[in-house]
PAZAPA-4460 file (N, C-alpha, C; in steps of 0.05 Angstrom, whole numbers, plus 32768, in hexadecimal, padded with zeros to 4 digits):
% residues 203
    n_x    n_y    n_z   ca_x   ca_y   ca_z    c_x    c_y    c_z   seq   type   mol
   8441   7B9D   782D   843B   7BBA   782F   8448   7BC8   7816     1      M     A
   8463   7BC3   7814   8471   7BD0   77FC   8467   7BCA   77E6     2      A     A
   8460   7BAD   77DE   8454   7BA3   77C7   8438   7BB0   77C2     3      A     A
   842A   7BBB   77D3   840E   7BC3   77CD   840D   7BE0   77CF     4      L     A
   8425   7BEE   77D9   8421   7C08   77E1   841C   7C1A   77C9     5      Y     A
   842A   7C1C   77B1   8424   7C2E   779C   8408   7C26   7791     6      D     A
   83FF   7C0E   7790   83E6   7C09   7788   83CE   7C17   7791     7      G     A
   83D3   7C13   77AE   83BD   7C1C   77C4   83BE   7C3E   77C4     8      V     A
   83D7   7C47   77BC   83D7   7C66   77BF   83CF   7C73   77A7     9      M     A
   83CF   7C62   7791   83CB   7C6F   7776   83B2   7C82   7772    10      R     A
   8399   7C79   777D   8384   7C8B   777A   8389   7CA7   7784    11      P     A
   8390   7CA6   779C   8394   7CBE   77A9   83AB   7CD2   779F    12      M     A
   83C4   7CC1   7796   83D8   7CCD   778B   83CD   7CE0   776E    13      E     A
   83BF   7CCD   775D   83B1   7CDA   7745   83A2   7CF5   774A    14      D     A
   838F   7CF0   7762   837B   7D07   7768   838B   7D1D   7771    15      A     A
   839C   7D19   7783   83A8   7D33   7793   83C5   7D30   779A    16      C     A
   83CA   7D15   77A0   83E7   7D14   77AF   83FA   7D1F   779D    17      G     A
   83FE   7D13   7787   840F   7D1B   7774   8413   7D3D   7775    18      H     A
   8401   7D49   776F   83FF   7D67   776F   840A   7D72   7788    19      A     A
   83FF   7D66   77A0   840C   7D74   77B8   8429   7D6F   77BC    20      W     A
   8432   7D57   77B4   844C   7D53   77B8   845E   7D68   77AA    21      R     A
   8455   7D69   778E   8463   7D7F   777F   845F   7D9B   778A    22      G     A
   844B   7DA2   7793   844A   7DBA   77A3   845C   7DC0   77BB    23      E     A
   845F   7DAB   77C6   846F   7DAB   77DE   848E   7DAA   77DC    24      L     A
   8498   7D9B   77C5   84B5   7D96   77C4   84BF   7DA2   77AA    25      L     A
   84B3   7DAD   7798   84BF   7DBA   777D   84D2   7DD1   777F    26      S     A
   84D5   7DDE   7799   84E5   7DF5   779D   84F9   7DEF   77B0    27      D     A
   84FF   7DD7   77B9   8513   7DD2   77CA   852F   7DD8   77C2    28      L     A
   8546   7DDE   77D1   855F   7DE3   77CB   8570   7DD7   77E3    29      R     A
   8588   7DD5   77D9   859C   7DCC   77EA   859F   7DAF   77F0    30      G     A
   85A0   7DA7   780A   85A3   7D87   7811   858C   7D85   781C    31      A     A
   857E   7D6D   7813   8567   7D64   7818   8565   7D45   7826    32      V     A
   8556   7D41   783A   8555   7D2B   7844   8536   7D20   7847    33      L     A
   852F   7D08   7838   8514   7CFF   783D   8512   7CE6   784F    34      E     A
   8500   7CE8   7862   8500   7CD4   7875   84E8   7CC4   7870    35      V     A
   84EC   7CA8   786E   84D7   7C98   7866   84D1   7C97   784A    36      G     A
   84E8   7C97   7836   84E2   7C9D   7818   84CC   7C87   780D    37      A     A
   84C7   7C73   7816   84B8   7C5E   780F   84C1   7C56   77F2    38      G     A
   84AD   7C53   77DF   84B3   7C4D   77C2   84C0   7C63   77B3    39      T     A
   84C3   7C78   77B9   84CD   7C8D   77AC   84BC   7CA0   779D    40      G     A
   84A4   7CA0   77A8   848E   7CB2   7799   8496   7CD0   7798    41      R     A
   84A9   7CDB   77AA   84AE   7CF6   77AA   84C4   7CFE   7796    42      N     A
   84D2   7CEB   7787   84E5   7CEB   7778   84E1   7CFD   775F    43      L     A
   84C7   7CFC   7757   84BD   7D0B   773E   84BB   7D2A   7745    44      D     A
   84BE   7D2E   775C   84BA   7D4B   7764   84D0   7D5C   7770    45      H     A
   84E9   7D4C   7772   84FE   7D5A   777E   850D   7D6B   7768    46      Y     A
   8513   7D84   776E   8524   7D93   7756   8540   7D87   7751    47      P     A
   8545   7D86   7735   855D   7D7D   772E   8576   7D87   773D    48      R     A
   8571   7D9E   7745   858A   7DB2   774C   858F   7DAA   776A    49      E     A
   8587   7D99   7777   858D   7D94   7792   85A9   7D8C   7796    50      L     A
   85B5   7D99   77A8   85D5   7D94   77AF   85D5   7D78   77BB    51      D     A
   85C0   7D6A   77C8   85C4   7D50   77D2   85AA   7D48   77DA    52      R     A
   85A4   7D2E   77D3   8588   7D21   77DE   858F   7D06   77E7    53      L     A
   8585   7D06   7801   858A   7CE7   7812   856E   7CDE   7816    54      V     A
   856A   7CC4   780E   854C   7CBA   7813   8552   7CA3   782A    55      L     A
   8546   7CA6   783F   8543   7C94   7855   852C   7C84   7855    56      L     A
   8533   7C67   7853   851C   7C52   7851   8525   7C3A   7865    57      E     A
   8517   7C36   787C   8523   7C1F   788A   8519   7C08   7882    58      P     A
   84FF   7C07   7871   84F3   7BF0   786A   8501   7BE1   7852    59      D     A
   850E   7BC9   7850   851E   7BBE   783D   850E   7BBA   7824    60      P     A
   84F4   7BB4   7824   84E3   7BB0   780E   84DA   7BCB   77FE    61      H     A
   84D6   7BDF   7811   84D2   7BF9   7807   84EC   7C03   77F7    62      M     A
   8502   7BFE   7806   851B   7C09   77FE   8523   7BFE   77E2    63      A     A
   851A   7BE2   77DF   8520   7BD7   77C3   8510   7BE5   77AE    64      R     A
   84F8   7BED   77B0   84E9   7BF9   779F   84F6   7C17   7799    65      R     A
   84F7   7C22   77B0   8506   7C3D   77AA   8520   7C3B   779E    66      L     A
   8531   7C2C   77A1   8547   7C27   778F   8544   7C29   7771    67      R     A
   852C   7C16   776C   8526   7C12   7750   851E   7C2C   7745    68      K     A
   850A   7C3C   7756   84FF   7C54   7748   8518   7C66   7746    69      R     A
   8526   7C6A   775A   853E   7C78   7759   8551   7C76   7740    70      L     A
   8556   7C5C   7738   8562   7C59   7723   8559   7C64   7709    71      G     A
   853E   7C6A   770B   8530   7C71   76EF   852D   7C90   76F1    72      Q     A
   8534   7C9C   7705   852E   7CBB   770A   8549   7CC7   7702    73      S     A
   8548   7CE5   7701   855E   7CF7   76FA   856F   7CF7   7712    74      P     A
   856B   7CE8   7728   857D   7CE8   7742   858B   7CD0   773F    75      F     A
   8589   7CBD   772D   8599   7CA6   772B   85B8   7CAC   772D    76      A     A
   85C5   7CA1   7741   85E2   7CA2   7744   85E8   7CBD   7754    77      G     A
   85D5   7CCA   775D   85D9   7CE1   776D   85CD   7CE0   7789    78      R     A
   85B5   7CD5   778A   85A7   7CD6   77A7   85B2   7CBC   77B3    79      A     A
   85B3   7CBE   77CF   85B9   7CAB   77E1   85A4   7C9E   77EC    80      E     A
   85A1   7C84   77ED   858D   7C74   77FA   8596   7C67   7815    81      V     A
   858E   7C6E   782C   8597   7C60   7845   8580   7C52   784C    82      L     A
   8589   7C34   7853   8572   7C22   785B   8577   7C25   7879    83      E     A
   856C   7C39   7886   856F   7C3B   78A2   8556   7C4D   78AD    84      A     A
   8552   7C4D   78CA   8540   7C62   78D5   854D   7C78   78DB    85      D     A
   8541   7C8E   78E8   854D   7CA6   78EE   8566   7CA5   7903    86      L     A
   855E   7C90   7915   8570   7C8F   792D   8587   7C7F   7926    87      D     A
   858A   7C72   790C   85A0   7C64   790A   85AE   7C6A   78ED    88      H     A
   85A4   7C80   78E2   85AF   7C87   78C6   85CB   7C96   78CE    89      A     A
   85E2   7C92   78C0   85FA   7C9F   78C3   85F7   7CBB   78B7    90      A     A
   85EB   7CCF   78C2   85E7   7CE9   78BA   85F2   7CFB   78CE    91      L     A
   85FF   7D12   78C8   860B   7D25   78D7   85F4   7D38   78E2    92      A     A
   85F7   7D43   78FA   85E2   7D56   7902   85E3   7D71   78EE    93      P     A
   85CD   7D7A   78EE   85CF   7D99   78E1   85DB   7D94   78C3    94      A     A
   85D1   7D80   78B7   85DE   7D7D   7899   85CB   7D80   7881    95      S     A
   85B1   7D86   788A   85A0   7D86   7877   8591   7DA1   7876    96      F     A
   8588   7DAF   785B   8578   7DC7   785A   855E   7DC1   7861    97      D     A
   854F   7DA9   7858   8538   7D9F   7856   8531   7D85   785E    98      V     A
   8520   7D7D   786E   8517   7D61   7873   84FD   7D5F   7868    99      V     A
   84F6   7D4A   7858   84DD   7D42   7850   84CD   7D2D   785A   100      V     A
   84B7   7D32   7862   84A6   7D17   786F   848D   7D17   7862   101      A     A
   8487   7D05   7853   846B   7CFF   784B   8461   7CE4   784F   102      T     A
   844C   7CE9   785A   843D   7CCF   7863   844F   7CBC   7870   103      L     A
   845E   7CC5   7884   8472   7CB4   7890   846C   7CB7   78B3   104      V     A
   8467   7CD0   78BB   8463   7CD7   78D9   844A   7CC7   78E2   105      L     A
   8436   7CBC   78CF   8423   7CAB   78DB   842C   7C94   78EA   106      C     A
   8443   7C87   78DE   844D   7C6E   78E1   8468   7C6C   78F4   107      S     A
   8476   7C82   78FC   8487   7C7F   790C   8483   7C78   7928   108      V     A
   848F   7C6A   7936   848A   7C5D   7953   8483   7C76   7964   109      P     A
   8497   7C8B   7961   8499   7CA0   7974   8499   7CBB   7966   110      D     A
   8487   7CCB   7965   8485   7CE1   7955   8497   7CF6   795F   111      V     A
   8498   7CFB   797B   84A9   7D10   7983   84C7   7D0A   797F   112      P     A
   84CD   7CEF   7985   84E9   7CE8   797F   84F3   7CEC   7963   113      A     A
   84E1   7CE8   7950   84E9   7CEA   7932   84E9   7D06   792C   114      A     A
   84D9   7D18   7934   84DC   7D31   792F   84F5   7D3E   793E   115      L     A
   84FC   7D36   7955   8514   7D3F   7961   852B   7D38   794D   116      A     A
   852E   7D1F   7944   8540   7D17   7931   8542   7D26   7919   117      S     A
   852C   7D2A   790E   852B   7D3C   78F3   8535   7D5B   78FC   118      M     A
   852E   7D61   7912   8538   7D7E   7917   8554   7D7F   791E   119      R     A
   8560   7D69   792A   857D   7D67   792B   858E   7D67   7914   120      R     A
   8583   7D58   78FE   858C   7D58   78E6   858A   7D72   78D3   121      L     A
   857B   7D83   78DA   8577   7D9A   78CB   8589   7DAD   78D4   122      L     A
   8594   7DBD   78BF   85A6   7DD6   78C7   8592   7DED   78D5   123      K     A
   859C   7DFD   78E5   858D   7E11   78F2   857E   7E1F   78DD   124      P     A
   8561   7E22   78E3   8553   7E31   78D0   854A   7E1C   78BB   125      G     A
   8551   7E05   78B9   8545   7DF2   78A2   852A   7DEE   78A7   126      G     A
   851F   7DE0   788D   8501   7DDE   788B   84FC   7DBD   788E   127      E     A
   84E5   7DBB   7899   84D5   7DA3   7896   84BC   7DA4   7883   128      L     A
   84BC   7D96   786C   84AA   7D93   785A   8495   7D7E   7860   129      R     A
   8480   7D7F   7865   846C   7D66   786C   8452   7D62   7860   130      F     A
   844A   7D4C   785A   8430   7D44   7852   842A   7D2C   7862   131      L     A
   8415   7D2B   7873   840B   7D19   7883   83ED   7D14   7888   132      E     A
   83E4   7CFC   7889   83C8   7CF6   7890   83C7   7CFB   78AF   133      H     A
   83AD   7D05   78B6   83B0   7D09   78D2   8393   7D03   78DF   134      V     A
   838C   7D09   78F7   8371   7D03   7905   835F   7D19   78F8   135      A     A
   8347   7D0E   78F3   8331   7D1C   78E6   8326   7D31   78F6   136      S     A
   8321   7D4A   78F0   8312   7D5A   78FD   82F2   7D57   7901   137      D     A
   82EB   7D43   78F0   82CE   7D3F   78EF   82CA   7D27   7907   138      D     A
   82B9   7D2C   791C   82BA   7D19   7930   82AD   7CFC   792A   139      P     A
   829D   7CFC   7915   8296   7CE0   7912   82A9   7CD2   7901   140      S     A
   82B8   7CDD   78EF   82CF   7CD0   78E1   82E6   7CCA   78F5   141      R     A
   82EE   7CDC   7908   82FE   7CD7   791C   82F9   7CBD   792A   142      L     A
   82E3   7CBC   7933   82D6   7CA7   7945   82DC   7C8A   7935   143      A     A
   82D8   7C8B   791A   82DF   7C76   7908   82FE   7C70   790A   144      W     A
   830D   7C87   7905   832A   7C84   7908   8335   7C73   7921   145      Q     A
   8327   7C7B   7936   832F   7C70   794E   8327   7C52   7953   146      R     A
   830D   7C4F   7948   8307   7C30   7949   831A   7C1F   7937   147      R     A
   8321   7C26   791F   832C   7C18   790E   834F   7C17   7912   148      L     A
   8357   7C2D   7921   8376   7C2F   7923   8385   7C12   792E   149      E     A
   8379   7C0A   7941   8389   7BEE   7948   838B   7BDE   7931   150      P     A
   837A   7BD5   7923   8378   7BC3   790C   838B   7BD1   78F4   151      L     A
   8388   7BE7   78EF   8396   7BF8   78DB   83B5   7BF5   78DD   152      W     A
   83BA   7BF8   78F6   83D7   7BF8   78FC   83E4   7BDE   78F6   153      K     A
   83D4   7BCB   78FF   83E2   7BB0   78F4   83E3   7BA8   78D8   154      R     A
   83D0   7BB5   78C7   83D0   7BAA   78A8   83DB   7BC2   7897   155      V     A
   83E3   7BD8   78A7   83F0   7BEE   7895   840B   7BF7   789E   156      A     A
   841D   7BE9   78AC   8436   7BEE   78B4   843A   7BFE   78CA   157      G     A
   8427   7BFE   78DD   8428   7C10   78F1   841F   7C29   78F3   158      G     A
   840D   7C2B   78D9   8404   7C48   78D6   83EB   7C4F   78EB   159      C     A
   83F3   7C69   78F6   83DC   7C71   7906   83C8   7C84   78FA   160      H     A
   83AE   7C83   7901   839C   7C93   78F7   8392   7CAE   7901   161      L     A
   8398   7CB1   791D   838F   7CC6   792E   83A7   7CD8   7937   162      C     A
   83BD   7CDC   792C   83D0   7CEB   7933   83C8   7D09   792D   163      R     A
   83D1   7D1C   7942   83CE   7D39   793A   83EA   7D45   7931   164      H     A
   83F1   7D3E   791C   8410   7D43   7913   8417   7D5D   7912   165      T     A
   8405   7D6F   7908   840E   7D8D   7909   8414   7D95   7926   166      E     A
   8407   7D90   7934   840A   7D97   7959   8424   7D8A   795D   167      A     A
   842B   7D6E   7955   8442   7D64   795B   8458   7D75   7953   168      S     A
   8456   7D7E   7937   846E   7D88   792A   8475   7DA5   7937   169      I     A
   8460   7DB1   793F   8463   7DCB   794F   8471   7DC8   7968   170      E     A
   846B   7DB0   7978   8473   7DAB   7992   8490   7DA2   7992   171      A     A
   8496   7D9B   797B   84B4   7D8A   7973   84C8   7D9F   796F   172      G     A
   84C7   7DB8   7970   84DB   7DCC   796C   84DB   7DDA   7951   173      G     A
   84C4   7DDA   7946   84C1   7DE7   7928   84AA   7DFA   792C   174      F     A
   84AF   7E10   791C   849A   7E24   7915   848C   7E1E   78FC   175      R     A
   8471   7E1B   78FE   8461   7E17   78E3   845D   7E2E   78D2   176      L     A
   846B   7E2F   78BD   8466   7E45   78AB   8451   7E42   7895   177      E     A
   8449   7E2D   788E   8434   7E29   787A   8425   7E11   787E   178      R     A
   840B   7E11   7883   83FE   7DFA   788A   83E2   7DF4   7876   179      V     A
   83DF   7DDD   786B   83C6   7DDF   785A   83B9   7DC4   7860   180      E     A
   839D   7DC4   7867   838E   7DAB   7870   837D   7DA4   7858   181      R     A
   837C   7D8D   7851   836B   7D84   783C   8362   7D6B   783D   182      A     A
   834D   7D61   782C   8345   7D49   782B   8350   7D3B   7814   183      S     A
   835B   7D1F   7818   836B   7D12   7803   8358   7D03   77F2   184      A     A
   8352   7D0F   77DE   833F   7D02   77C8   8346   7CE9   77C2   185      R     A
   832F   7CD6   77C2   8334   7CB9   77B8   8343   7CAA   77CA   186      R     A
   834B   7CB2   77E4   8355   7CA5   77FA   8342   7C95   780A   187      A     A
   8347   7C80   781B   8335   7C78   7829   832B   7C8E   783B   188      L     A
   8310   7C8C   7844   8306   7CA0   7857   8315   7CA6   7870   189      P     A
   831F   7C8F   7878   8330   7C92   7895   834C   7CA0   7895   190      I     A
   8357   7CA2   787C   8370   7CB0   7878   836D   7CCA   7864   191      V     A
   8358   7CD5   7862   834F   7CEB   784E   835A   7D01   785D   192      R     A
   8359   7D08   7875   8362   7D23   7885   837E   7D24   7882   193      A     A
   8389   7D3D   7874   83A8   7D41   7873   83B1   7D5A   787B   194      T     A
   83C7   7D5D   7882   83D3   7D79   7888   83ED   7D77   7879   195      V     A
   83F4   7D8E   786C   840F   7D8E   785E   841A   7DAB   7861   196      R     A
   8435   7DAE   7861   8440   7DC9   785F   845B   7DCA   7865   197      G     A
   8466   7DDE   7873   8481   7DE7   787B   8481   7DF0   7891   198      V     A
   8497   7DE4   789F   849D   7DEB   78BB   84BC   7DF2   78BF   199      A     A
   84C3   7E04   78CE   84E1   7E0B   78CF   84EE   7E09   78E9   200      R     A
   8500   7DFA   78ED   8512   7DF5   7906   8512   7E0D   7916   201      R     A
   850C   7E0E   792C   850D   7E25   793F   8527   7E21   7950   202      V     A
   853A   7E38   7951   8555   7E35   795E   8554   7E49   7975   203      D     A
***
């Protein structure tokens, strides 16, 4: 999965993903935690002025590629890579201004638990910046997502096709402040429906 990830993602990234990431991340400030940092595609978009950047990636193969990309970025020697999941990362509660989740909530085993951990790590009033592929609003495409999801999960690292992530974020103690839905151009049809935006921890 790690070896193929960047190549598989490249058409979508070139068409829209790169721009979406920049729009989502370019104005961040303070201490930032990225959950499921993967191969480090977001590193090009973080402002250099960040006070702290922690990159959480539990998959050792992804983490190896992440460290390589980090070493070639402006954050070399500054950002922390933690090879752990949310439940086992040695991070203090309420220590981050922003949590970033891009194309990761589709594959966590328990979305409410993951969102509860993100909320716990955020300072009061902190932000969740998210970009996720979700269940399609088109009934025909949703039907195909449901048919293919069992096989897709096995070949795509536990990725789910039919999650309603926006609703899960709102139910997880966040207030949605900005939400944009769009079709990811040049992505496979079953993962084209996306949602991205900003949610704030509710206290």
